[in-house]
C-alpha positions in Angstrom: 23.9 -31.2 -5.0 26.2 -33.8 -5.5 25.9 -37.6 -4.2 29.4 -37.0 -3.2 28.7 -33.4 -1.0 25.5 -34.6 0.4 26.8 -38.2 1.6 29.6 -36.3 3.5 26.6 -34.3 4.5 25.2 -37.5 6.5 28.2 -38.5 7.7 28.3 -34.9 9.3 25.5 -35.1 11.1 26.2 -38.5 12.0 29.2 -37.8 13.6 27.4 -34.6 15.1 24.6 -36.4 16.8 26.7 -39.0 18.1 28.0 -36.2 20.2 24.8 -35.1 21.5 23.6 -35.9 24.8 20.9 -38.3 24.5 17.7 -37.0 25.7 15.8 -39.9 27.6 12.6 -42.1 26.4 9.9 -40.6 26.8 7.3 -42.4 29.8 5.6 -44.4 28.6 2.3 -45.9 29.4 0.3 -48.8 29.7 -3.0 -50.4 31.1 -2.1 -52.0 34.4 -3.6 -55.2 32.6 -0.7 -55.1 30.5 1.4 -55.5 32.9 0.2 -57.9 36.0 -1.9 -55.2 37.5 -6.0 -54.9 37.8 -7.9 -51.4 37.5 -10.4 -52.2 39.7 -8.2 -53.3 42.5 -5.6 -50.2 41.8 -9.3 -47.9 41.8 -9.4 -49.0 45.2 -5.6 -47.2 45.9 -7.9 -43.9 43.9 -11.3 -44.2 45.8 -8.8 -44.3 49.1 -7.6 -40.9 48.4 -10.7 -39.0 47.2 -11.7 -40.4 50.4 -8.7 -38.6 52.6 -9.4 -35.2 51.1 -13.1 -35.2 51.3 -12.4 -36.3 55.2 -9.3 -33.5 55.3 -6.3 -36.1 56.7 -4.8 -35.0 53.0 -4.4 -31.3 51.9 -3.7 -32.8 48.2 -1.9 -36.1 46.5 -0.2 -36.9 43.5 0.1 -40.9 43.0 1.9 -43.2 40.7 2.4 -47.2 39.8 4.6 -48.4 37.3 5.6 -51.6 36.1 7.7 -53.1 34.0 8.5 -49.4 33.2 5.4 -48.2 32.4 3.3 -46.0 34.2 -0.2 -47.9 34.5 -0.9 -45.1 37.4 -0.8 -41.7 37.6 -3.7 -39.1 39.0 -3.7 -36.7 41.0 -6.3 -35.7 44.3 -7.4 -33.2 46.6 -5.6 -29.1 46.1 -2.5 -27.3 45.0 -3.1 -24.2 46.9 -6.1 -23.6 49.1 -5.9 -19.8 48.9 -5.5 -19.7 45.2 -9.0 -22.6 44.7 -5.9 -24.5 42.5 -6.3 -27.9 41.8 -4.1 -30.6 42.3 -2.5 -31.3 39.1 -0.2 -34.6 38.2 2.7 -31.9 37.6 2.2 -30.6 40.8 5.5 -29.7 42.5 6.2 -30.9 46.0 8.9 -30.1 48.0 10.6 -34.1 48.6 13.1 -32.8 51.7 14.9 -36.3 52.4 14.1 -37.6 49.2 17.1 -35.6 47.4 19.7 -37.8 49.4 19.2 -41.6 46.4 19.7 -38.4 44.4 23.1 -37.3 46.2 24.5 -40.8 46.9 23.6 -41.4 42.8 26.1 -38.1 42.8 28.5 -39.5 44.9 28.4 -42.7 42.9 28.6 -40.9 39.3 32.3 -39.7 41.3 32.8 -43.1 42.3 32.4 -44.6 38.6 35.0 -41.9 37.5 37.6 -43.1 39.6 37.4 -39.7 41.6 36.9 -41.0 45.4 36.7 -44.4 47.3 33.8 -45.0 49.3 36.1 -45.8 52.2 38.3 -42.9 51.9 38.1 -40.7 55.0 35.8 -37.5 54.1 39.3 -35.6 55.3 41.2 -36.4 52.6 38.1 -33.6 50.2 37.6 -31.4 53.4 39.7 -31.4 55.7 37.6 -30.1 58.5 36.8 -33.0 59.1 40.4 -34.6 59.4 39.7 -34.5 63.4 36.5 -35.1 64.8 35.3 -35.6 68.7 31.9 -37.0 69.8 29.9 -35.9 73.0 29.6 -38.9 74.9 26.3 -38.6 78.2 28.3 -38.2 81.6 25.8 -38.3 84.3 28.7 -37.3 87.2 29.0 -33.9 85.1 26.0 -31.3 85.7 24.4 -29.8 82.8 25.4 -30.7 80.0 25.4 -33.5 81.5 28.4 -34.5 78.3 32.3 -34.5 77.9 33.2 -34.2 74.4 36.4 -36.8 73.3 38.8 -37.9 70.3 36.5 -39.4 67.7 38.4 -43.0 67.8 38.6 -42.7 63.7 38.1 -41.1 60.3 34.8 -40.8 59.1 34.7 -42.1 55.4 32.4 -41.5 52.9 30.7 -44.8 53.2 29.7 -44.1 57.0 28.0 -41.1 55.5 26.1 -43.0 53.0 24.9 -45.4 55.1 24.2 -43.1 58.3 26.8 -45.0 60.5 29.5 -41.4 61.0 27.7 -40.9 64.6 26.2 -37.3 63.0 22.8 -36.1 64.1 20.5 -33.2 63.6 21.8 -31.4 66.3 19.6 -33.1 68.3 22.2 -35.1 71.1 23.8 -35.3 73.5 25.3 -31.8 72.7 22.2 -29.7 71.2 23.3 -27.0 73.4 25.8 -26.5 71.0 24.0 -27.1 68.1 22.0 -25.0 69.1 24.6 -22.0 69.7 25.8 -23.0 66.2 22.3 -22.2 64.2 22.8 -26.1 63.1 19.5 -28.3 64.6 17.3 -29.8 62.3 17.4 -30.7 58.2 16.1 -27.4 56.8 18.1 -25.2 55.0 16.7 -24.0 51.8 16.8 -20.5 53.4 19.7 -20.3 55.0 22.0 -17.2 53.0 25.7 -19.1 52.9 26.3 -22.0 50.3 26.5 -25.7 51.9 30.0 -25.8 52.1 30.0 -23.3 55.4 27.3 -24.8 56.9 28.8 -28.0 56.7 32.8 -26.5 58.1 31.5 -25.0 60.2 29.6 -28.7 61.4 31.9 -29.7 61.4 33.7 -28.0 65.1 30.8 -29.1 66.5 31.2 -32.7 68.6 28.3 -35.5 66.4 26.8 -38.1 68.4 28.7 -41.6 68.7 31.8 -42.9 67.6 31.8 -43.3 63.5 30.6 -47.6 63.1 29.0 -47.3 66.1 25.0 -46.4 65.7 23.0 -45.7 62.4 22.2 -42.1 63.9 20.3 -40.1 60.5 21.4 -36.7 60.3 23.0 -34.1 58.4 25.2 -36.8 56.7 24.3 -36.5 53.0 24.7 -32.7 53.3 27.9 -33.0 53.3 28.1 -35.7 50.7 26.8 -32.9 49.0 29.3 -31.1 49.8 31.9 -33.0 49.1 30.6 -33.8 45.3 31.3 -29.2 44.8 34.3 -29.5 45.4 35.4 -33.1 44.1 33.4 -32.2 41.3 34.0 -28.2 40.9 30.4 -27.5 40.4 27.7 -26.3 42.6 25.5 -29.7 43.9 22.4 -28.2 41.8 24.8 -28.0 38.8 26.6 -31.2 39.2 23.0 -32.4 39.6 21.4 -31.3 36.6 24.8 -32.2 34.2 25.1 -35.5 35.3 21.2 -37.0 36.5 18.4 -34.5 36.1 18.4 -32.9 31.8 19.6 -36.6 31.2 16.4 -38.9 32.6 14.9 -34.8 31.2 13.6 -34.6 34.5 12.7 -30.9 33.9 11.1 -30.4 36.3 13.9 -31.1 39.6 15.2 -28.1 41.0 16.1 -26.9 44.5 14.6 -23.8 43.9 11.5 -23.8 41.6 12.3 -21.1 38.4 10.2 -18.4 39.1 7.9 -19.7 36.0 7.1 -22.8 37.9 6.8 -21.2 40.8 2.6 -21.7 40.6 2.6 -25.1 40.3 4.6 -25.8 43.4 1.2 -27.2 46.3 1.2 -25.9 49.3 2.0 -27.2 52.8 -0.7 -29.0 55.2 -0.3 -30.0 58.5 -2.7 -32.4 61.2 -3.5 -30.6 64.3 -5.0 -32.7 67.4 -7.6 -33.5 65.9 -6.3 -35.3 62.9 -7.2 -33.0 60.2 -5.1 -31.1 57.6 -4.9 -27.3 57.4 -2.7 -26.1 55.8 0.6 -24.5 57.1 2.2 -20.7 57.6 5.9 -21.5 57.8 7.9 -18.5 56.8 10.1 -20.7 56.2 8.7 -21.8 53.3 8.8 -19.1 51.4 12.9 -19.6 50.7 11.8 -22.0 48.3 10.3 -19.7 46.2 11.8 -15.9 46.9 15.6 -17.7 48.0 18.3 -16.7 48.7 18.3 -19.6 46.4 22.2 -20.4 48.1 22.1 -23.2 50.2 21.6 -26.3 48.2 21.2 -28.9 50.7 22.1 -32.6 49.3 20.6 -34.0 52.8 16.8 -32.8 52.1 16.6 -29.7 49.1 15.0 -30.4 46.4 11.6 -30.2 44.3 10.5 -32.7 42.4 7.3 -34.3 40.6 5.9 -37.4 40.6 6.7 -38.1 37.1 10.8 -36.6 37.1 11.1 -38.8 41.2 9.7 -42.2 38.7 12.8 -41.2 36.2 15.0 -41.3 38.9 13.7 -44.6 40.3 13.3 -46.4 36.8 16.6 -46.0 36.1 17.8 -47.1 38.7 15.5 -49.7 39.1 16.2 -51.0 34.9 20.2 -50.5 36.7 21.6 -47.7 36.1 19.9 -47.2 32.6 16.9 -45.0 31.6 16.2 -45.4 27.6 19.8 -44.7 26.1 20.9 -42.9 29.1 23.1 -45.0 31.5 23.8 -42.9 34.7 25.0 -46.3 36.6 26.7 -49.4 35.9 24.0 -52.6 37.6 27.1 -53.3 40.0 27.0 -49.4 41.2 23.0 -50.0 42.2 24.0 -53.7 43.5 26.0 -52.5 45.4 24.5 -49.1 46.7 21.3 -51.8 47.3 23.1 -54.5 49.3 23.7 -54.2 53.2 26.0 -52.7 54.6 24.7 -51.5 58.1 23.8 -54.8 59.2 22.7 -54.7 63.3 23.1 -51.2 63.6 19.4 -50.3 61.0 17.6 -53.2 63.0 15.5 -55.6 61.8 15.9 -54.2 57.5 19.0 -53.3 55.8 20.4 -50.2 54.5 22.3 -49.6 52.2 24.0 -46.1 50.6 20.9 -44.0 50.8 17.5 -46.8 50.9 16.3 -49.2 53.4 16.4 -52.6 51.6 13.8 -54.9 52.7 16.3 -58.6 53.6 13.6 -60.4 54.5 10.2 -60.7 53.8 8.6 -60.1 57.2 10.6 -58.8 58.9 8.7 -55.4 59.2 5.5 -57.0 58.7 4.6 -54.9 55.2 3.5 -56.0 51.6 6.8 -56.1 49.4 9.7 -58.0 48.3 13.3 -59.2 49.2 15.5 -56.8 47.7 13.1 -54.0 47.5 14.5 -50.5 48.4 13.5 -47.1 49.4 13.1 -44.0 51.6 10.3 -40.5 52.0 9.9 -37.4 52.8 9.7 -34.5 55.7 6.7 -33.9 54.2 5.6 -37.3 53.8 6.6 -38.1 51.0 7.5 -42.0 50.1 9.0 -44.2 46.9 9.9 -48.0 46.9 11.8 -49.4 44.2 10.8 -53.6 43.7 12.9 -55.1 41.8 11.4 -58.5 42.6 8.4 -56.8 40.6 9.9 -54.2 38.5 8.1 -52.6 40.6 8.5 -48.5 41.0 5.8 -46.1 43.4 5.5 -42.7 44.3 3.5 -41.3 46.6 3.6 -37.1 47.3 1.7 -34.8 49.4 2.8 -31.9 51.9 2.3 -33.0 55.3 4.0 -31.4 58.1 3.2 -32.3 61.2 2.1 -35.7 59.4 1.6 -37.9 62.6 -1.0 -39.8 63.2 -1.5 -40.4 59.7 -1.4 -44.0 58.0 -1.2 -42.4 54.4 1.7 -43.9 53.3 1.4 -47.8 55.1 -1.8 -47.4 53.2 -1.0 -46.4 49.6 1.6 -49.5 50.3 -1.1 -52.0 51.0 -2.9 -50.8 48.2 -0.1 -51.0 45.4 0.8 -53.9 46.1 -2.9 -55.7 46.4 -2.8 -54.5 42.8 -0.8 -56.9 41.7 -2.9 -60.1 40.1 0.2 -61.6 38.0 3.5 -61.6 40.2 6.8 -62.7 38.7 7.5 -63.6 42.4 5.1 -66.0 42.6 5.7 -67.5 39.1 
């Protein structure tokens, strides 16, 4: 090949490489001491998790701690599935339930950055069924069901949904009889044989629990946002998340419904009994994650993921919207998402656009730093990002019901006590 042709080929290959998506960098590893953590102190976390498994408080778990963008701790404990005598593995799949909300919230912010929506837009601009909503107001003067229905005082906005201040619950408010009759109670939607948009349009006809902007009420808000993403983007929520978030960040094990070849990695669900012991839960709904119908992509609580996949997502947020060579969001959008938008409506701490946010250390008695943010899921999973300490922590388990479990609190305490070089106190 002549030098001229060779030069043209090199130029062509370079141009082609620019057009291809750049894969996110592999998660780098570090010894704890390399990133200001202590190996003996992290061993306390491992010892606790092993003890909780041995004592029957947990069936299994995976814990991950990253600092300075490097994973310093990743460990599996207990059993993946007791029916198969399979040990837990670090690549196990977990139902992350409400941890889906953070991913859907980022999807909304991607559309915001593209100029396709504004946060104070009325939701009805994209989903017309929400144009005229109503509110169920308790009325002691009325006999059962004891409420009256009044018009909403203003339209519900995108930001109302991101901050859970739209007045929308999971169907257990004053008008719970109407929600029950409509088949809309509770967060679990994975077994529904209809698109999530059909359910959200049905929801729009029911009376909500409070006027927009008056209360923090946890509910279907992010499921509505998931359908909004579908309407604005023209893609299903599953397609949008895969294309714009999961694939760019190399989150190859994050799905609404795991492919058949990965079903064997889905961790079994346990529940705490009255004796405080964890035992496998036989819930026929759980089969929906494997067998389908695989039609309802619930933006509020539908994803399954691994500890490392979810850490990739969190490291992107901790790094100001960027991971490796992939820029998912602008740093200013991440800053906006982690500012306080709910004020006194959320209580002693703050709430941003999809996460709790630590307003001031000491407000809730937990270790951390001002500006840290996170959330958790119904199966007792939890995560947080502490930008001040350049820390990401992920706790994956499958425990529901988990009433009385202190595993999350102990995980948080033992992660923070492992820090021996604090950026905040330098």
